C-alpha positions in Angstrom: 124.9 151.9 161.1 121.6 152.0 161.6 119.8 150.7 165.1 117.5 148.4 163.3 120.8 147.3 161.4 122.7 146.7 164.7 119.9 145.0 165.6 119.9 142.6 162.9 123.9 142.0 163.7 125.2 138.8 165.4 127.3 138.5 168.6 127.0 139.6 171.8 126.2 143.9 172.8 129.7 144.5 173.9 131.4 142.8 171.0 128.6 144.7 168.2 129.8 147.5 170.6 133.5 146.6 170.3 132.4 146.8 167.0 130.8 150.3 166.3 133.8 151.5 168.1 136.5 150.5 165.5 134.1 151.3 162.7 134.5 154.9 164.4 138.5 154.8 164.7 138.8 154.1 161.1 136.4 157.0 160.3 138.4 159.1 162.2 141.5 157.8 160.5 140.1 158.5 157.2 138.8 162.3 157.6 142.1 162.8 158.9 143.4 161.5 155.7 141.4 163.6 154.1 141.4 166.9 155.5 145.2 166.9 156.3 146.7 164.7 153.9 148.0 162.1 156.4 146.0 160.1 159.1 146.9 159.0 162.6 149.5 156.1 162.9 147.2 155.6 166.4 144.1 155.9 167.2 141.6 154.4 170.0 138.0 155.0 170.1 136.1 154.7 174.0 132.4 155.3 175.3 133.2 158.1 178.5 129.4 157.3 179.8 126.7 155.7 177.4 126.6 159.1 175.7 129.9 160.3 175.4 132.3 159.0 172.7 135.9 159.8 172.3 138.5 159.1 170.2 141.9 159.9 170.4 144.5 160.0 167.6 148.3 159.8 168.2 151.1 160.8 164.8 148.7 163.0 163.5 150.6 166.2 162.6 152.5 166.4 158.8 156.1 167.3 158.5 154.6 171.0 157.7 153.3 170.7 160.9 155.9 169.2 162.7 158.2 172.0 161.4 155.6 174.5 163.3 156.1 173.0 166.2 160.0 173.2 166.5 159.2 177.1 165.4 157.4 177.1 168.7 154.7 178.0 166.8 152.3 176.3 168.6 149.4 178.3 168.7 149.3 178.7 165.0 148.8 175.4 164.6 146.3 174.9 166.7 144.8 177.2 165.2 145.3 176.1 161.4 144.0 172.8 163.0 140.8 173.8 164.3 139.6 175.9 161.6 140.1 173.0 159.3 137.7 170.8 162.2 134.9 173.8 162.1 135.1 173.1 158.4 134.3 169.6 158.3 132.2 169.0 161.6 129.0 167.7 158.9 131.2 164.7 157.8 132.8 164.2 161.9 129.3 164.0 163.1 127.8 161.8 159.9 130.1 159.2 160.8 129.6 159.1 164.4 125.8 159.7 163.6 125.6 156.7 160.6 127.8 154.0 163.1 126.1 154.8 166.1 122.5 155.7 164.6 122.1 158.0 167.2 122.5 161.8 167.0 125.1 163.8 168.0 123.9 167.1 169.6 128.0 168.6 170.3 131.1 168.4 168.8 134.1 169.2 170.5 137.8 168.8 168.9 141.4 169.4 170.7 145.2 168.4 170.0 148.7 168.7 172.2 150.6 169.7 169.4 154.2 168.5 172.0 152.8 165.7 171.7 151.1 165.8 168.5 147.5 163.6 170.2 144.1 165.0 169.4 140.6 164.0 170.9 137.2 164.1 168.9 134.9 164.4 171.6 131.2 163.0 170.4 128.3 164.2 173.0 125.2 162.2 171.9 121.4 162.8 172.4 120.6 160.8 175.5 118.5 158.1 175.0 115.1 157.0 176.8 115.0 154.8 180.0 113.3 151.9 178.1 115.5 152.0 174.9 117.3 149.1 177.0 120.5 150.6 174.7 124.2 150.5 176.7 126.4 152.8 174.9 124.8 152.6 171.4 123.7 149.5 170.7 120.5 147.8 171.2 120.3 144.8 172.9 120.3 141.2 171.3 
């Protein structure tokens, strides 16, 4: 969603921000399904300040990956997940940029294999002080 389109959306800035966050969570679930064959059952996206987006995804491990955890192959599983994440960085970045209308300057992905919790962190280019932008959503 670009900046111009977001100005035309109804609702308050907070309502539009919540819509962006829901869209972001849904996009991450879709990407996980495409990438791993199974999407998480729980996800949430939030801003951590004006220029950082964090999506937390839970219960995304496949049956084969859960077996790797039981076998104690934690590092091998983390390495495999990170390899696939690195191979599709552009898809993750494109989704965030398309939804927020902001440029991603950095992307960090991580997983706690014991708890089956993943995080996708996006560092956005800062907006100028005159943009009136609060958390990626221009004012009405």
